[in-house]
BAFIKE-899622 format. One record per residue: y negated, z, x of N, C-alpha, C, O in turn. Coordinates in steps of 0.001 Angstrom, whole numbers. Layout:
<zakols>
+---------+---------+---------+---------+---------+---------+---------+---------+---------+---------+---------+---------+
|     npy |     npz |     npx |    capy |    capz |    capx |     cpy |     cpz |     cpx |     opy |     opz |     opx |
+---------+---------+---------+---------+---------+---------+---------+---------+---------+---------+---------+---------+
|       Y |       Z |       X |       Y |       Z |       X |       Y |       Z |       X |       Y |       Z |       X |
...
+---------+---------+---------+---------+---------+---------+---------+---------+---------+---------+---------+---------+
</zakols>
This chain:
<zakols>
+---------+---------+---------+---------+---------+---------+---------+---------+---------+---------+---------+---------+
|     npy |     npz |     npx |    capy |    capz |    capx |     cpy |     cpz |     cpx |     opy |     opz |     opx |
+---------+---------+---------+---------+---------+---------+---------+---------+---------+---------+---------+---------+
| -252820 |  345931 |   43816 | -253231 |  346755 |   44934 | -252253 |  346545 |   46085 | -251053 |  346372 |   45872 |
| -252773 |  346562 |   47287 | -251928 |  346352 |   48455 | -250968 |  347527 |   48648 | -251303 |  348679 |   48374 |
| -249778 |  347204 |   49122 | -248735 |  348211 |   49345 | -249223 |  349334 |   50256 | -248956 |  350504 |   49982 |
| -249938 |  348999 |   51339 | -250407 |  350044 |   52269 | -251333 |  351027 |   51571 | -251295 |  352224 |   51855 |
| -252160 |  350534 |   50666 | -253090 |  351404 |   49932 | -252319 |  352336 |   49001 | -252647 |  353517 |   48888 |
| -251305 |  351811 |   48342 | -250474 |  352623 |   47447 | -249775 |  353718 |   48240 | -249769 |  354879 |   47831 |
| -249190 |  353350 |   49366 | -248515 |  354335 |   50213 | -249510 |  355401 |   50667 | -249201 |  356593 |   50645 |
| -250684 |  354978 |   51072 | -251702 |  355924 |   51514 | -252087 |  356907 |   50426 | -252209 |  358105 |   50683 |
| -252278 |  356412 |   49220 | -252621 |  357293 |   48104 | -251485 |  358270 |   47804 | -251724 |  359438 |   47500 |
| -250256 |  357783 |   47893 | -249100 |  358653 |   47643 | -248975 |  359739 |   48706 | -248707 |  360895 |   48380 |
| -249166 |  359379 |   49971 | -249093 |  360369 |   51048 | -250198 |  361413 |   50867 | -249956 |  362611 |   51012 |
| -251396 |  360957 |   50554 | -252508 |  361884 |   50322 | -252185 |  362841 |   49172 | -252386 |  364049 |   49296 |
| -251685 |  362304 |   48056 | -251346 |  363111 |   46885 | -250281 |  364154 |   47221 | -250401 |  365318 |   46841 |
| -249243 |  363730 |   47932 | -248178 |  364658 |   48309 | -248692 |  365737 |   49260 | -248309 |  366902 |   49160 |
| -249554 |  365337 |   50170 | -250117 |  366308 |   51124 | -250989 |  367328 |   50398 | -250925 |  368520 |   50698 |
| -251791 |  366880 |   49462 | -252664 |  367782 |   48703 | -251849 |  368755 |   47854 | -252197 |  369931 |   47751 |
| -250768 |  368269 |   47246 | -249901 |  369133 |   46429 | -249327 |  370283 |   47242 | -249116 |  371381 |   46729 |
| -249082 |  370013 |   48509 | -248497 |  371044 |   49376 | -249556 |  371828 |   50148 | -249241 |  372716 |   50940 |
| -250813 |  371480 |   49898 | -251941 |  372197 |   50493 | -251829 |  372268 |   52015 | -251959 |  373336 |   52614 |
| -251583 |  371098 |   52632 | -251558 |  371054 |   54092 | -252610 |  370067 |   54587 | -252957 |  369109 |   53897 |
| -253102 |  370315 |   55770 | -254136 |  369455 |   56350 | -253500 |  368235 |   57014 | -252288 |  368177 |   57221 |
| -254341 |  367277 |   57336 | -253851 |  366110 |   58080 | -253313 |  366550 |   59440 | -252309 |  366017 |   59913 |
| -253964 |  367501 |   60057 | -253514 |  367990 |   61362 | -252133 |  368630 |   61248 | -251262 |  368392 |   62085 |
| -251938 |  369439 |   60214 | -250631 |  370074 |   60018 | -249553 |  369026 |   59762 | -248461 |  369104 |   60325 |
| -249858 |  368052 |   58918 | -248885 |  366992 |   58645 | -248558 |  366225 |   59915 | -247397 |  365907 |   60173 |
| -249571 |  365930 |   60699 | -249347 |  365226 |   61965 | -248434 |  366037 |   62877 | -247528 |  365483 |   63500 |
| -248665 |  367334 |   62958 | -247813 |  368200 |   63780 | -246376 |  368229 |   63257 | -245429 |  368106 |   64034 |
| -246214 |  368392 |   61940 | -244871 |  368430 |   61336 | -244101 |  367135 |   61601 | -242896 |  367160 |   61847 |
| -244810 |  366004 |   61548 | -244172 |  364690 |   61682 | -244168 |  364175 |   63118 | -243640 |  363096 |   63387 |
| -244748 |  364933 |   64034 | -244860 |  364523 |   65431 | -245593 |  363181 |   65546 | -245154 |  362266 |   66242 |
| -246726 |  363100 |   64835 | -247586 |  361920 |   64842 | -249008 |  362363 |   65168 | -249300 |  363559 |   65174 |
| -249879 |  361419 |   65434 | -251270 |  361788 |   65687 | -252013 |  361948 |   64356 | -251653 |  361342 |   63346 |
| -253045 |  362771 |   64385 | -253874 |  362953 |   63192 | -254502 |  361617 |   62804 | -254606 |  361305 |   61617 |
| -254918 |  360832 |   63782 | -255534 |  359532 |   63513 | -254560 |  358609 |   62773 | -254973 |  357867 |   61882 |
| -253283 |  358648 |   63129 | -252295 |  357817 |   62441 | -252148 |  358259 |   60986 | -252037 |  357416 |   60096 |
| -252144 |  359555 |   60737 | -252079 |  360071 |   59370 | -253306 |  359589 |   58592 | -253187 |  359163 |   57443 |
| -254475 |  359656 |   59215 | -255697 |  359175 |   58566 | -255575 |  357695 |   58219 | -255953 |  357276 |   57125 |
| -255054 |  356912 |   59142 | -254903 |  355473 |   58905 | -253900 |  355199 |   57784 | -254100 |  354285 |   56984 |
| -252834 |  355978 |   57723 | -251863 |  355827 |   56626 | -252565 |  356096 |   55302 | -252469 |  355298 |   54370 |
| -253268 |  357218 |   55220 | -253898 |  357612 |   53966 | -254997 |  356648 |   53526 | -255278 |  356539 |   52333 |
| -255614 |  355956 |   54466 | -256657 |  354991 |   54124 | -256105 |  353577 |   53942 | -256865 |  352633 |   53726 |
| -254790 |  353433 |   54029 | -254174 |  352124 |   53832 | -254394 |  351172 |   54982 | -254356 |  349955 |   54799 |
| -254623 |  351711 |   56169 | -254914 |  350884 |   57339 | -253729 |  350753 |   58298 | -253760 |  349934 |   59216 |
| -252696 |  351551 |   58087 | -251560 |  351558 |   59015 | -250369 |  350822 |   58409 | -250133 |  350880 |   57202 |
| -249638 |  350140 |   59253 | -248352 |  349560 |   58869 | -247305 |  350631 |   59139 | -246813 |  350766 |   60259 |
| -246976 |  351376 |   58121 | -246069 |  352511 |   58264 | -244642 |  352008 |   58485 | -244212 |  351040 |   57858 |
| -243929 |  352660 |   59362 | -242554 |  352258 |   59674 | -241556 |  353025 |   58808 | -241888 |  354046 |   58207 |
| -240352 |  352519 |   58759 | -239278 |  353195 |   58033 | -239047 |  354586 |   58611 | -238804 |  355538 |   57870 |
| -239121 |  354699 |   59922 | -238905 |  355997 |   60569 | -239949 |  357017 |   60116 | -239625 |  358184 |   59899 |
| -241186 |  356582 |   59976 | -242240 |  357491 |   59530 | -242028 |  357864 |   58063 | -242218 |  359021 |   57686 |
| -241641 |  356906 |   57243 | -241345 |  357217 |   55839 | -240232 |  358258 |   55778 | -240313 |  359201 |   54991 |
| -239205 |  358100 |   56590 | -238108 |  359067 |   56613 | -238605 |  360460 |   56994 | -238184 |  361452 |   56399 |
| -239488 |  360539 |   57973 | -240054 |  361834 |   58368 | -240822 |  362463 |   57206 | -240685 |  363654 |   56929 |
| -241632 |  361646 |   56533 | -242437 |  362165 |   55431 | -241575 |  362598 |   54256 | -241867 |  363606 |   53613 |
| -240520 |  361851 |   53968 | -239579 |  362232 |   52907 | -239002 |  363621 |   53211 | -238885 |  364460 |   52318 |
| -238645 |  363853 |   54468 | -238107 |  365152 |   54855 | -239138 |  366266 |   54764 | -238828 |  367366 |   54307 |
| -240346 |  365991 |   55189 | -241417 |  366999 |   55158 | -241798 |  367345 |   53725 | -241927 |  368518 |   53376 |
| -241977 |  366316 |   52892 | -242409 |  366537 |   51521 | -241250 |  366872 |   50578 | -241470 |  367259 |   49430 |
| -240017 |  366722 |   51067 | -238825 |  366954 |   50248 | -238927 |  366159 |   48936 | -238858 |  366701 |   47833 |
| -239095 |  364852 |   49120 | -239259 |  363957 |   47987 | -238373 |  362731 |   48198 | -237675 |  362631 |   49207 |
| -238405 |  361831 |   47274 | -237665 |  360580 |   47406 | -238536 |  359497 |   48016 | -239760 |  359618 |   48059 |
| -237888 |  358433 |   48489 | -238613 |  357296 |   49068 | -239648 |  356746 |   48101 | -240772 |  356433 |   48493 |
| -239259 |  356629 |   46824 | -240141 |  356033 |   45828 | -241420 |  356843 |   45648 | -242441 |  356295 |   45232 |
| -241381 |  358149 |   45957 | -242582 |  358959 |   45859 | -243615 |  358558 |   46916 | -244809 |  358801 |   46746 |
| -243157 |  357952 |   47993 | -244060 |  357514 |   49053 | -244387 |  356028 |   48924 | -245556 |  355643 |   48951 |
| -243366 |  355204 |   48785 | -243610 |  353758 |   48790 | -243844 |  353174 |   47403 | -244285 |  352031 |   47282 |
| -243559 |  353933 |   46369 | -243723 |  353416 |   45010 | -242600 |  352461 |   44662 | -241584 |  352405 |   45355 |
| -242779 |  351722 |   43603 | -241767 |  350736 |   43175 | -241909 |  349473 |   43996 | -242963 |  348836 |   44010 |
| -240841 |  349122 |   44673 | -240864 |  347910 |   45499 | -240199 |  346782 |   44749 | -240110 |  345667 |   45264 |
+---------+---------+---------+---------+---------+---------+---------+---------+---------+---------+---------+---------+
</zakols>
């Protein structure tokens, strides 16, 4: 499976666990809702800076978002 798809599934899973919407996540991360949608669908090339934001929001480790590299 492509890395972007894995990251997207992980972001979706983490977001669902915390019961927050894409709009709320976008607001928390200072990103657009469309970018969050693209991440979750495996269509975005996510940056290190965005991963860092998500790690802080979800209070998780990098591996929880990017998986095993």
